[in-house]
N, C-alpha and C positions, 0 to 999 in steps of 0.2 A: 495765574489763570489766563491772562491775556496771551502769554507766550504759548500755553497749551492750546488755546483756541486757534491761534495763528498756525500752529503746527498741524492741527487737524484740518484746517482749511487748505493748507498747502498740500497735505497728503491726499485730500479729496480731489484737488485739481490735478495732481500727478496721476492719480488713478483714472480720472476721466480722460486725460491726455493719452495715457497708455491704451485705454480701451479704444479710443478713436483711431489711434495709430494701428492697432491690431486689426480693426475692421477695415481700414484703408488697405493694409497689406493683403488681407483676405480678398477684398474686391479686386485689387490689381492682379493677384494670382489667378483668380477665377476668370477674369476677362482675358488674361494672357493665354489661357488654355482653351478658350472657345475657338473652334476650328473655322477654317475657310471652307465654305460649302462648295461642292462640285458645281462647275459652271460650264457652259458651252454645249451642253447636250440638249435634248428635246424636253427634258424635265425642267421646271422652274422651281427653285428652292429658295426659301427665305427663313430666317430664324431671328429670334430676339431673346435677350436676357435683360432683366431689370431686378436690382436689389429691392428689398422691402421698402416701400415708400414712407411708412410711418416711423421706422426705426433705423433705416439704412443698414439693417443687419444683412450679412451675407451668409448664405447657406450652401447646400451641396447640390443645387440644381445644375444640370448640364444637358446639352444636346450635341449630336454628332451626326455626320453623314459622310460617307466615302464610298467609292466604287470598289468592288472586288474583281479579281481577275476573271471570275466566272461571268461577268457582265452585270451582275446584280448591283443595285444601289442600296446601301444600308441606310436605315432611318432609325435614329436612337434618341431616346429621351430618358432622363433619370433624375433621381433625387435621393441624396444621402441624408439620413436623419441628422439634424443639428443645424445651428446657426452660428458658426464660429470658424476660426481659422482651421481647426482640426477637420471640420466637415468639408471645407474647401479642398484641403490636402487629400483627404480620403477620396473625394470626388475625382480629383485629377488622376489618382492612381488606379481607381476603378475604371475610369474611362480608358486609360492606356492599356489596362489588362484586357478589356473588352475588344479594343482595336486589334491587339495581338492575337487573341483567340479567334476572332472572326476572320482575320486575314489568313491565319494558318489552317483552320479547320474547314471553313466554308460548309458547315452543316446546317440542318434546319434550325430555325430560331430557338425552339425549345431546348435542343441539345446545346446550343451555344450558351444560353442563360444558365443551364445546369452546370456547365464547365466554369462559368463565371462565378456562380454561387459557391462551388467547391473552393476556388481560389480565394474568394472573398472571405469565406468562413475560416480558412487557414490563416490568412494574413490579418484580418480584422474581426476576431471572434465576438467582439462586443458591439459591433456596429451593424445597423440594418440600412437597407436602401431599397428603393423601387426602381424599376426599369422597364421600358418597352424596347424590344429589339425586333426590327422588321427588315424584310428584304423585298425590294421592288424590282420587278423584271417584266420584260415584254416577251410574249410567246411568239412562235413562228407566224401565227395569223395576225399579229399586231395588237393582241389584247394585253392590257397591263394587269398584272397579278401581284397582290400583296400577301406575303406570308409573314406572320407576326406572332410573338409570344410576349406575355406580360408577367412581370414579377411584382404583383401587388400595386401596379400603377394605374392611374385613371385611364379609361379606354380611349383609344384614338377616335377622332370624329371624322366621318366622311361627309363631305358637302358636294352635291352635284352642281353642275353649271346652272341648273334651274332653281337651286336653292333648297332642294330636299336634303335632309340631314338624318344621320343615324350613327349611333356609337357602335364601334366594333368591339364586341365584348368576348370574343372567343379567345382561346389560348391563355386563360387567366390562371395564375398560380400564386404561391406564397411570395412574400417579400424575400429579397436576398438577405442571408444571414440568419434565417429562422430554422430551416431544415435542409441542409445541403443534399440529403439523400432523397428528398421528395422528387417524384417524377414531374417533368414539365412537358406540356404539350404546345402545339402551335395551331393557328387557324389560317385559312386561306380565303381571300376575298378577290373577286374579279371587279375591277374598278372601271366606271364609265369614263368615256372621253371627256376631257375638260373638267373633270372633278378635282377636288382638293382634299388631301388628307392632312389633318392637323394633329400633331402630337404636342402635349403641353404638360406642365406640372401643376400640382394642386393649388399653388398660389394664384393661378388665374381664375379659379372658380370658387374657392372656399371663402365664405363670409361669416363672421360671428353672428349668431342668432338666425341663420338661414339654413334650411335643410339642404342636403346634398342634391336631392331631386330638383329643388328650385334653382340651385346654382348651375346644374348641368342643363336645365331647360333654358336658362338665360344665355349660356354659351351657344346652344344650338340656334337661338333666335338671332343673336349677333352675327354668328357665322353665316347663317342663311342670307342675311341682308347684304353680306359682303361677298357673296359667291362669285360675282363677275368682276370684282375689283382685281387689279394687278396684285400678285402675291405679296409684294412688299407692302402695299397699301393695306391689304388684308391683315397682315400681322400688326402693323402700326395701329390700325383702327381697333383691333381686338384689345391691344394694350390700353389704348385711350378709353375705350368704353367699359372695360371690365377690370382694369388693374390700376386705375388712377390713385386709389388709396389702399392698395393691397398691403396686408400685414405680413406677408411672406414674400420671399423672392420668387420670381417667375421666369421660366424658360419655355419657349415654344418653338416648334419647327413645323413648317408647312411645305408641302410639295404639290404642285399643280401639273396635271397631265396634259399632254398636247391635244389638239382638237381632232386629229385624225389618227387612225392606226399607224400610218407610215408617213 
């Protein structure tokens, strides 16, 4: 009996050690795939990723941003369903597929997400994911315009320099992996000077026992109070104020527009 008990304890310790090792590998993989954001232009970009605070679980959250030859800057946020190494691996492959499709096709956001959905459904028929794909560009008169499409993802948040906030709810469609034949649309927003656009995953807002409306109102209030902070401080303070005890991993991406058209 003593020998059997010792064997069970040893097996439990081995399983715990293997679990922690797997989670460590997943987090290292996920962090290694997080991109270097474009720098040196007139746009100010900052992003953050944090694994779940309560369980140290790693999921499929990711962000991305890169310039296209057309002059547009892509803004991307996504979340693959699951909290394990498989979700992290699927996330990395989905991210790379989106990079390739976006760079090759340079089509409106809704078209790009439909192509991504077709590829995702073919390669990962049992997995689902959410994503926002956006294009930021400056027109000839100096105005900044955002085109975006959402595949079941929480809406981007626009924060003006004066602290006014609103969610960008256009171009919304199904999650990736649900119906690859479904039509996808995109929406267009003209952005005020010195405004900030925030893309985020649901780990930043969702709380047990709290309605989604309450969670999204809280994000608006925090973001409004930080509207004039440097974009890096903006991201850090959002994580501190909203995600100190988050039960899910969190990714966020913020872009700040310049003060004048040129």
